[in-house]
C-alpha positions as CSV (number, residue, x, y, z in Angstrom):
1,M,21.8,15.6,-26.2
2,K,24.5,18.3,-24.7
3,R,22.1,20.5,-23.5
4,V,19.8,18.3,-21.6
5,V,22.7,17.8,-19.6
6,C,23.6,21.2,-19.4
7,V,19.7,22.1,-17.9
8,I,20.1,19.1,-15.6
9,A,23.5,20.3,-14.2
10,F,22.2,24.0,-13.1
11,M,18.7,22.8,-12.0
12,F,20.5,20.5,-9.7
13,L,23.0,22.7,-8.8
14,A,20.4,25.9,-8.4
15,V,18.4,23.4,-6.2
16,T,21.5,23.0,-4.0
17,V,22.3,26.3,-3.8
18,I,18.9,27.3,-2.9
19,G,18.6,24.2,-0.5
20,C,21.7,25.5,1.9
21,A,19.8,28.5,1.9
22,S,19.4,29.7,6.1
23,T,16.8,31.5,7.4
24,S,18.2,33.5,10.5
25,S,21.2,35.5,10.1
26,S,22.5,33.8,13.8
27,R,22.1,30.5,15.7
28,F,20.5,30.7,19.2
29,G,21.0,29.1,22.0
30,T,19.9,28.9,25.9
31,S,22.5,32.2,26.4
32,S,21.1,33.9,23.8
33,V,17.0,34.6,25.9
34,S,18.7,36.5,28.7
35,G,20.0,39.4,27.1
36,I,16.8,39.7,25.0
37,E,14.7,41.8,27.4
38,G,14.5,45.0,26.8
39,K,14.9,44.8,23.0
40,T,13.1,46.4,20.3
41,E,11.9,44.1,17.6
42,E,14.3,45.8,15.0
43,A,17.0,45.1,17.3
44,I,15.9,41.3,17.7
45,I,15.6,41.0,13.7
46,A,19.5,42.9,12.8
47,Q,20.8,40.4,15.9
48,F,19.1,36.7,14.3
49,G,17.4,37.7,11.2
50,N,13.8,36.9,9.9
51,P,11.7,34.8,12.0
52,F,10.1,31.4,11.5
53,K,6.9,33.2,12.0
54,K,5.0,36.0,13.5
55,Y,1.7,36.4,15.5
56,T,-0.5,38.0,18.4
57,T,-2.1,36.8,20.8
58,S,-5.4,37.3,22.3
59,D,-4.2,39.5,24.3
60,G,-2.7,41.9,22.6
61,I,1.2,40.2,23.0
62,K,3.2,39.9,19.8
63,V,5.4,36.9,19.6
64,M,8.5,36.1,17.2
65,E,9.1,32.6,16.9
66,Y,12.3,31.4,15.7
67,R,13.7,28.3,14.7
68,Q,16.5,26.1,13.8
69,S,17.7,22.9,13.2
70,A,19.2,21.0,16.5
71,E,22.7,20.2,16.4
72,E,21.9,17.8,18.6
73,G,19.3,16.5,16.5
74,G,21.8,12.9,15.8
75,A,22.8,11.6,12.7
76,F,18.6,12.1,11.6
77,N,19.4,15.7,10.9
78,T,22.7,14.8,9.1
79,I,20.9,12.2,7.1
80,M,17.8,14.0,6.4
81,A,19.8,17.2,5.1
82,I,22.4,15.1,2.4
83,A,19.5,13.4,1.4
84,S,17.4,16.7,0.8
85,Y,20.4,18.5,-0.8
86,G,19.4,20.5,2.2
87,M,15.8,21.3,1.6
88,L,14.9,19.5,4.4
89,S,17.7,21.7,6.9
90,G,16.4,24.5,9.4
91,Q,12.8,24.2,10.6
92,N,12.0,20.8,8.7
93,S,14.7,19.0,10.7
94,A,13.4,15.8,12.2
95,Y,14.8,17.9,15.3
96,V,14.4,21.8,15.7
97,D,15.0,24.2,18.7
98,I,12.7,27.4,19.3
99,M,13.1,30.7,20.5
100,K,10.2,32.6,21.0
101,I,9.9,35.9,21.9
102,Y,7.0,38.6,23.5
103,F,6.6,42.0,23.1
104,K,4.8,44.5,24.5
105,E,4.4,47.9,23.7
106,G,7.7,47.7,21.2
107,R,10.3,45.9,23.8
108,A,11.0,42.4,24.0
109,T,9.2,41.0,27.8
110,K,10.4,37.6,27.9
111,A,11.9,35.1,25.7
112,T,11.9,31.3,25.6
113,F,13.8,28.1,24.0
114,E,12.7,24.9,23.7
115,E,16.0,22.6,22.8
116,K,15.7,19.6,20.6
117,V,11.4,19.5,19.7
118,Q,10.6,17.1,17.2
119,G,9.9,19.1,13.8
120,M,8.8,17.3,11.1
121,F,7.1,14.4,12.2
122,N,5.4,16.1,15.1
123,P,1.8,15.5,14.5
124,G,-0.1,18.7,14.0
125,M,2.8,20.8,12.9
C-alpha cells in the first residue's frame, strides 16, 4: 500500500511540474512587435524562445508564430489552468495572444500581434 501511495504522489508531482513548463522564454505584447524588423531568426529565438509553430507561405515568406496565455483572459484562464494542473495554460488556454513574425531573405520584415484570441474553443483550431 505504501508503494502505491508513493507512485501516485510521484506521478502527481511529475504532472504538476510538466504542466507548469512554459514554451517561450519571454512574454510579448504590443510593444514587442515594434523592435523586431531587421532581426534574424536566431535573434528572435534568443529573445522569445522557440515558436509555437513555423511555416512558409506560398510566396516563400517564412513565418514564426508565438502564442501565450492572454493576461486579460479573465478568471476563465486561471480556473482552467488550476483545474488542469497547468496543462491547459499557454497555447491551449481559452484566450491567447498571438504574435506572428514574417521573414524574407533571413531578416524579419514585419510582425503582427493579436490580443485575446479565442484559443481552445475556437472552431477549426
